[in-house]
C-alpha positions as CSV (number, residue, x, y, z in Angstrom):
1,X,37.6,20.1,-10.6
2,X,40.3,22.4,-9.5
3,X,39.7,24.8,-6.8
4,X,40.2,27.9,-9.1
5,X,38.0,26.6,-11.6
6,X,35.3,26.3,-9.0
7,X,35.9,29.5,-7.4
8,X,35.7,31.5,-11.1
9,X,32.5,29.2,-12.0
10,X,30.8,30.3,-8.8
11,X,31.7,33.8,-8.7
12,X,30.4,34.2,-12.4
13,X,27.5,32.1,-12.0
14,X,26.2,34.4,-8.7
15,X,26.8,37.6,-10.8
16,X,25.0,36.4,-13.8
17,X,22.0,35.5,-11.6
18,X,22.4,39.0,-10.1
19,X,22.4,40.6,-13.5
20,X,19.7,38.7,-14.5
21,X,17.6,39.7,-11.3
22,X,18.7,43.4,-11.8
23,X,17.7,43.5,-15.7
24,X,14.2,42.1,-14.9
25,X,13.7,44.7,-12.4
26,X,15.0,47.8,-14.7
27,X,13.0,46.5,-17.5
28,X,9.8,46.3,-15.1
29,X,10.6,49.4,-13.5
30,X,11.0,51.3,-16.6
31,X,7.6,50.1,-18.1
32,X,6.0,51.2,-14.9
33,X,7.8,54.7,-14.8
34,X,7.1,55.4,-18.6
35,X,3.5,54.4,-18.6
36,X,2.8,56.5,-15.4
37,X,4.5,59.5,-17.1
38,X,2.5,59.0,-20.2
39,X,-0.8,58.5,-18.1
40,X,-0.3,61.9,-16.3
41,X,0.6,63.6,-19.3
42,X,-3.1,62.3,-20.8
43,X,-4.7,63.2,-17.4
44,X,-3.4,66.6,-17.3
45,X,-4.4,67.2,-21.0
46,X,-8.1,65.8,-20.9
47,X,-8.8,66.5,-17.4
48,X,-9.8,70.2,-18.0
49,X,-11.8,69.2,-21.3
50,X,-13.5,66.6,-19.2
51,X,-14.8,69.2,-16.5
52,X,-15.8,71.6,-19.2
53,X,-17.5,69.5,-21.9
54,X,-18.4,66.1,-19.9
55,X,-21.7,66.6,-19.3
56,X,-22.5,68.3,-22.4
57,X,-21.0,65.1,-24.0
58,X,-23.8,63.0,-22.7
59,X,-26.6,65.3,-24.2
60,X,-28.7,64.5,-27.1
61,X,-26.9,67.5,-29.1
62,X,-23.3,66.6,-27.8
63,X,-20.2,68.8,-28.2
64,X,-18.0,68.1,-31.1
65,X,-14.4,67.2,-29.5
66,X,-12.7,66.0,-32.6
67,X,-10.7,69.2,-32.3
68,X,-8.9,68.1,-29.3
69,X,-7.8,64.9,-30.8
70,X,-4.1,64.2,-31.7
71,X,-2.9,61.5,-34.3
72,X,-4.1,57.9,-33.5
73,X,-6.2,59.2,-30.7
74,X,-9.7,58.0,-29.9
75,X,-12.3,59.1,-27.3
76,X,-15.6,57.2,-26.2
77,X,-18.1,58.9,-23.9
78,X,-20.2,56.1,-21.5
79,X,-23.2,57.1,-19.7
80,X,-23.8,55.6,-16.1
81,X,-25.3,52.4,-17.6
82,X,-22.1,51.8,-19.5
83,X,-23.7,52.5,-22.8
84,X,-21.8,54.2,-25.5
85,X,-22.9,57.7,-26.3
86,X,-20.4,59.3,-28.4
87,X,-17.0,58.3,-30.2
88,X,-14.5,60.5,-31.8
89,X,-11.6,59.3,-33.8
90,X,-8.3,60.6,-35.4
91,X,-6.6,58.1,-37.4
92,X,-7.0,55.4,-34.5
93,X,-7.8,52.3,-36.6
94,X,-8.3,50.0,-34.0
95,X,-11.2,48.5,-31.7
96,X,-11.8,48.7,-28.1
97,X,-13.9,46.3,-26.1
98,X,-17.1,47.4,-24.2
99,X,-16.4,49.1,-20.5
100,X,-18.1,48.5,-17.3
101,X,-19.2,51.3,-15.4
102,X,-16.5,52.4,-12.9
103,X,-16.4,55.7,-10.7
104,X,-12.8,55.8,-10.4
105,X,-9.7,57.1,-12.6
106,X,-7.8,54.4,-13.9
107,X,-5.4,53.6,-16.6
108,X,-4.3,50.5,-18.7
109,X,-1.9,49.6,-21.3
110,X,-3.2,47.3,-23.9
111,X,-1.4,45.3,-26.7
112,X,-3.9,45.5,-29.9
113,X,-2.8,44.5,-33.2
114,X,0.8,44.8,-32.5
115,X,0.2,48.1,-31.3
116,X,0.7,49.6,-27.6
117,X,-2.1,51.4,-26.9
118,X,-2.7,53.3,-23.5
119,X,-6.2,53.8,-22.5
120,X,-7.3,56.2,-19.6
121,X,-10.6,56.4,-17.8
122,X,-11.9,59.7,-16.4
123,X,-15.3,60.2,-14.6
124,X,-17.9,62.4,-15.6
125,X,-19.0,64.5,-12.4
126,X,-22.0,66.6,-12.3
127,X,-23.5,68.2,-8.9
128,X,-21.0,65.7,-7.0
129,X,-22.6,62.6,-8.8
130,X,-20.6,60.5,-11.6
131,X,-22.9,60.2,-14.3
132,X,-20.5,58.9,-17.2
133,X,-17.0,58.0,-18.3
134,X,-14.6,59.6,-20.6
135,X,-12.2,57.1,-22.3
136,X,-9.3,58.2,-24.1
137,X,-7.1,55.9,-25.8
138,X,-4.0,56.6,-27.8
139,X,-1.2,54.6,-29.7
140,X,2.2,54.7,-27.9
141,X,4.5,53.8,-30.7
142,X,7.3,55.1,-28.8
143,X,7.2,52.6,-26.3
144,X,8.2,49.9,-28.3
145,X,11.3,51.8,-29.8
146,X,12.2,52.5,-26.2
147,X,11.9,48.9,-25.0
148,X,14.0,47.8,-27.9
149,X,16.8,50.2,-27.0
150,X,16.7,49.2,-23.4
151,X,16.9,45.5,-24.2
152,X,20.1,46.4,-26.4
153,X,21.6,48.3,-23.4
154,X,20.9,45.7,-20.9
155,X,22.1,43.0,-23.3
156,X,25.4,44.5,-23.9
157,X,26.2,45.8,-20.4
158,X,25.2,42.3,-19.0
159,X,27.6,40.6,-21.5
160,X,30.4,43.2,-20.6
161,X,29.7,42.5,-17.1
162,X,30.0,38.7,-17.3
163,X,33.3,39.1,-19.4
164,X,34.5,41.2,-16.6
165,X,33.4,38.9,-13.9
166,X,35.1,36.0,-15.6
167,X,38.4,37.8,-15.9
168,X,37.9,39.0,-12.4
169,X,37.1,35.4,-11.1
170,X,40.2,34.4,-12.8
171,X,42.5,37.0,-11.0
172,X,40.6,36.4,-7.6
173,X,41.0,32.5,-7.7
174,X,44.5,32.8,-8.5
175,X,45.2,35.2,-5.6
176,X,42.9,33.2,-3.2
177,X,44.4,29.7,-4.3
178,X,48.0,30.8,-4.4
179,X,48.8,30.2,-0.6
180,X,46.9,26.9,-0.8
181,X,49.1,25.8,-3.9
182,X,52.0,27.0,-2.0
183,X,50.9,24.9,1.1
184,X,50.3,21.8,-1.2
185,X,53.9,22.2,-2.7
186,X,55.5,22.3,0.7
187,X,53.5,19.4,1.9
188,X,54.5,17.3,-1.2
189,X,58.2,18.3,-0.7
190,X,58.0,17.2,2.9
191,X,56.4,13.8,1.7
192,X,59.2,13.3,-0.8
193,X,62.2,14.5,1.5
194,X,60.8,13.8,5.0
195,X,62.4,17.1,5.8
196,X,60.1,19.4,7.8
197,X,59.2,22.8,6.1
198,X,57.3,25.9,7.0
199,X,55.0,27.8,4.9
200,X,55.8,31.6,4.9
201,X,53.1,33.4,6.7
202,X,51.3,36.1,4.5
203,X,48.2,38.7,5.0
204,X,46.1,39.6,7.8
205,X,46.4,37.8,11.1
206,X,42.6,37.5,11.2
207,X,42.5,36.1,7.4
208,X,41.4,32.2,7.3
209,X,44.4,31.4,5.0
210,X,46.7,33.3,7.6
211,X,45.2,30.9,10.5
212,X,45.3,27.9,8.2
213,X,49.1,28.4,7.4
214,X,49.8,29.3,11.2
215,X,48.1,26.2,12.0
216,X,50.0,24.0,9.6
217,X,53.4,25.5,10.7
218,X,52.3,24.6,14.5
219,X,51.6,21.1,13.4
220,X,54.9,21.0,11.5
221,X,56.8,22.2,14.6
222,X,55.1,19.4,16.9
223,X,55.6,16.8,14.2
224,X,59.5,17.8,14.2
225,X,59.4,17.8,18.0
226,X,58.0,14.5,18.1
227,X,60.1,13.1,15.3
228,X,63.2,14.4,17.2
229,X,62.0,12.9,20.4
230,X,61.5,9.7,18.8
231,X,65.0,9.4,17.2
232,X,66.5,10.4,20.5
233,X,64.2,7.8,22.3
234,X,65.1,5.2,19.7
235,X,68.9,6.0,20.1
236,X,68.9,6.0,23.9
237,X,66.9,2.8,24.1
238,X,69.4,1.0,21.6
239,X,72.2,2.2,23.3
240,X,71.1,1.3,26.7
241,X,70.2,-2.1,25.2
242,X,73.3,-2.6,23.3
243,X,75.5,-1.6,26.5
244,X,73.7,-4.3,28.6
245,X,74.1,-6.7,25.7
246,X,77.6,-6.0,25.6
247,X,78.0,-6.6,29.3
248,X,76.2,-9.9,29.0
249,X,78.3,-10.9,26.2
250,X,81.4,-10.0,27.8
251,X,80.7,-12.0,30.7
252,X,79.5,-14.9,28.7
253,X,82.9,-15.0,27.0
254,X,84.6,-14.9,30.3
255,X,82.5,-18.0,31.4
256,X,83.6,-19.7,28.0
257,X,87.6,-19.2,28.6
258,X,88.1,-19.3,32.3
259,X,84.7,-20.3,33.8
260,X,85.6,-24.1,34.3
261,X,89.2,-23.3,35.7
262,X,88.5,-20.4,38.0
263,X,85.3,-20.5,40.3
264,X,85.6,-16.6,41.3
265,X,85.5,-15.6,37.8
266,X,82.5,-17.9,37.2
267,X,80.6,-16.6,40.1
268,X,81.2,-12.8,39.1
269,X,80.4,-13.6,35.6
270,X,77.0,-15.5,36.5
271,X,76.0,-12.5,39.1
272,X,76.8,-9.9,36.7
273,X,74.8,-11.6,33.9
274,X,71.9,-12.0,36.1
275,X,71.9,-8.3,37.4
276,X,72.1,-7.1,33.8
277,X,69.4,-9.2,32.5
278,X,67.3,-8.2,35.5
279,X,68.2,-4.6,34.9
280,X,67.1,-5.5,31.1
281,X,63.8,-6.7,32.1
282,X,63.0,-3.6,34.3
283,X,63.9,-1.3,31.4
284,X,61.9,-3.3,28.9
285,X,59.0,-3.1,31.1
286,X,59.3,0.8,31.7
287,X,59.4,1.0,27.8
288,X,56.4,-0.7,27.7
289,X,54.8,1.6,30.4
290,X,55.8,4.6,28.5
291,X,54.3,3.3,25.3
292,X,51.1,2.5,26.7
293,X,51.0,6.0,28.5
294,X,51.9,7.7,25.5
295,X,48.9,5.8,23.4
296,X,46.4,7.1,25.7
297,X,45.0,3.7,27.3
298,X,42.0,4.7,29.4
299,X,42.5,5.4,33.1
300,X,40.3,3.4,35.4
301,X,39.2,5.9,37.7
302,X,37.9,5.2,41.3
303,X,37.8,7.0,44.7
304,X,40.2,6.0,47.3
305,X,41.9,7.1,50.5
306,X,45.3,8.7,49.5
307,X,46.8,8.1,52.7
308,X,45.9,4.4,52.8
309,X,47.5,4.0,49.1
310,X,50.7,5.7,50.6
311,X,50.9,3.3,53.4
312,X,50.9,0.4,50.9
313,X,53.8,1.9,49.2
314,X,55.6,2.5,52.3
315,X,55.2,-1.3,53.2
316,X,56.4,-2.4,49.8
317,X,59.3,-0.2,50.1
318,X,60.4,-1.4,53.6
319,X,60.7,-5.1,51.8
320,X,63.7,-3.5,49.5
321,X,65.1,-0.8,51.7
322,X,66.0,-0.8,55.6
323,X,65.6,2.8,56.0
324,X,62.4,4.8,57.5
325,X,59.9,6.2,55.4
326,X,57.8,8.6,57.2
327,X,54.2,9.7,55.8
328,X,52.5,13.0,57.1
329,X,49.2,13.3,56.6
330,X,46.5,15.8,57.8
331,X,43.9,14.9,60.4
332,X,41.0,15.0,57.7
333,X,40.8,12.0,55.4
334,X,42.0,12.8,51.7
335,X,40.0,11.1,48.8
336,X,41.4,11.1,45.3
337,X,39.2,10.2,42.3
338,X,41.8,8.7,40.3
339,X,43.5,5.4,38.8
340,X,44.7,3.9,42.1
341,X,47.2,1.5,40.0
342,X,48.9,4.5,38.3
343,X,48.9,6.6,41.4
344,X,50.6,4.0,43.4
345,X,53.1,3.3,40.5
346,X,54.0,7.2,40.6
347,X,54.5,6.9,44.3
348,X,56.7,3.8,43.8
349,X,58.9,5.4,41.4
350,X,59.3,8.6,43.4
351,X,60.0,6.9,46.9
352,X,62.5,4.7,44.9
353,X,64.3,7.6,43.6
354,X,64.5,9.1,47.0
355,X,65.6,6.0,48.9
356,X,68.4,5.3,46.0
357,X,70.1,8.7,46.3
358,X,69.9,9.1,49.9
359,X,70.9,7.7,53.3
360,X,68.8,9.4,55.5
361,X,64.8,8.7,56.0
362,X,62.4,9.9,53.4
363,X,59.4,11.8,53.9
364,X,56.0,11.7,52.2
365,X,53.7,14.6,52.6
366,X,50.0,14.7,51.5
367,X,47.7,17.5,51.6
368,X,45.0,19.7,49.8
369,X,45.6,23.2,48.6
370,X,43.7,25.5,46.3
371,X,41.5,22.9,44.6
372,X,44.5,20.5,44.1
373,X,45.5,17.4,46.1
374,X,49.3,17.9,46.8
375,X,52.0,15.0,47.2
376,X,55.5,15.8,48.4
377,X,58.2,13.3,48.5
378,X,61.1,14.7,50.3
379,X,64.7,12.8,50.8
380,X,68.0,14.4,52.5
381,X,70.5,12.9,50.0
382,X,72.7,13.8,47.2
383,X,70.4,16.4,45.9
384,X,70.8,17.7,42.0
385,X,72.9,20.2,40.4
386,X,70.9,23.2,39.6
387,X,71.8,23.2,36.2
388,X,70.2,19.7,35.9
389,X,67.2,19.8,37.4
390,X,65.2,21.0,34.2
391,X,66.7,17.9,32.5
392,X,65.6,15.1,34.9
393,X,62.4,14.3,33.4
394,X,63.9,13.4,29.9
395,X,64.2,10.0,29.2
396,X,67.5,8.0,29.8
397,X,69.0,11.0,31.6
398,X,70.8,10.3,34.9
399,X,72.2,12.6,37.2
400,X,74.8,10.3,38.8
401,X,76.0,8.4,35.7
402,X,78.9,6.9,37.5
403,X,76.5,5.2,39.9
404,X,73.6,4.4,37.8
405,X,74.4,0.7,37.0
406,X,75.2,0.2,40.9
407,X,71.7,1.8,41.7
408,X,70.0,-0.2,38.8
409,X,68.5,3.2,37.4
410,X,67.5,3.4,33.6
411,X,66.6,7.0,33.5
412,X,63.0,6.2,32.6
413,X,61.4,6.8,36.1
414,X,60.9,10.3,36.1
415,X,59.7,10.5,32.5
416,X,57.0,7.6,33.3
417,X,55.9,9.6,36.4
418,X,55.6,12.9,34.5
419,X,53.4,11.0,32.0
420,X,51.1,9.4,34.8
421,X,50.8,13.0,36.4
422,X,49.6,14.7,32.9
423,X,47.2,12.1,32.4
424,X,45.5,13.0,35.6
425,X,45.7,16.7,34.4
426,X,48.1,17.5,37.2
427,X,51.7,19.1,37.5
428,X,54.8,17.9,38.8
429,X,58.1,19.9,40.0
430,X,61.4,19.4,41.5
431,X,63.2,21.6,44.1
432,X,66.9,20.3,44.8
433,X,69.9,21.6,46.6
434,X,73.3,19.8,45.8
435,X,74.0,18.0,48.9
436,X,71.0,18.7,51.3
437,X,68.3,16.9,49.2
438,X,65.4,16.8,46.9
439,X,61.5,17.6,47.1
440,X,59.3,16.4,44.4
441,X,55.8,18.0,44.4
442,X,52.9,16.5,42.8
443,X,49.6,18.5,42.5
444,X,46.6,16.6,41.0
445,X,43.2,18.7,40.5
446,X,40.5,17.9,43.0
447,X,38.0,19.3,40.1
448,X,37.1,15.8,38.8
449,X,36.6,14.4,42.3
450,X,34.2,17.0,43.1
451,X,32.5,16.6,40.1
452,X,32.2,12.8,40.6
453,X,30.9,13.9,44.1
454,X,28.2,16.0,42.8
455,X,26.7,13.6,40.3
456,X,26.8,10.8,43.1
457,X,24.7,13.3,45.2
């Protein structure tokens, strides 16, 4: 069943239920009000008669009350033992049951022989005592006519309201469903054409459909950005791999042609092929690292000494570079609750970049500030042009494109570093002055570490 049909049926059904309840309430209220008005009229008419002739009506020579009777009216007088003393009729061809003595004024509406009969009981008082009861009954023919008229009016108004509700439900459902239908059509167009489109935003910013449309448009923006990045990533990766394969193929062709005759050419080709395949292996591993980071592989969290981790990285880098790496740390031990292997990989990437593009010693500073663990890696090398600092975290982006094959860079190190920091809910930034050096600052919140320490306590 379509949403439009559901809305129409639900609104109409709800209105029918409400109308049905209102009709019943009006019907009952009308009967109650009309009956009370008629009772009040009878009481106002007969109360003076009861006060004047009530006691005499119970005597052996009772007063004749026939002159007070209207058409289809009957009066019965009962004593305090509920015994019938007198009875007066004026065309009242119906019979009433005996009564039980009751000192109170009360009334009832009875259905006798398909006629509505209103009965009122008035006490007879003498010297402050209740000595009998006047029973006044009267046919109420107009009640049936009034009720039929009321039912007719209620039926006509209810049917009219239902028809109006159906028409209103159709209009409302069209208005409500229209933005949803527009969204569905846009989604179907995206599915068919694979082109990202947005839904026009209409209405009040607090409306649910407005928020749904905005959410859909934000999702489309993110999907489009992700799609573009994915295409760029595939294009860049293909370009890098193709370049390496082309170089390997070129040197392999040299080997086939002149490798046996010229030892120098053979050695050059073999060394180049080895370097390119090594670079390809590094790039492939980095691509796998990026993929695992993007797929949200769970972190293996543990508490460890950050200075000790930095020392391990320095020891490893000294096997590859002859330059000095200085570790500057505060007197107090800094513990970090994080994935040790990922933090070590982060330090290796940043230290390797600093050593590749500088000829001076590299400094690693660790500290804590404003609830964050701060790692700063500083070099005094080439630096980065100011207009390129914001691009260094893009995949395959390299500042020194003329030297990247000499340094072995792939343009994936800093994107991996950024992903590691983001996994730890931290931030990474770069400050650089061309010709003077670069400083990379990593901040990792200590909130998770503090929470862990509180749990252990």
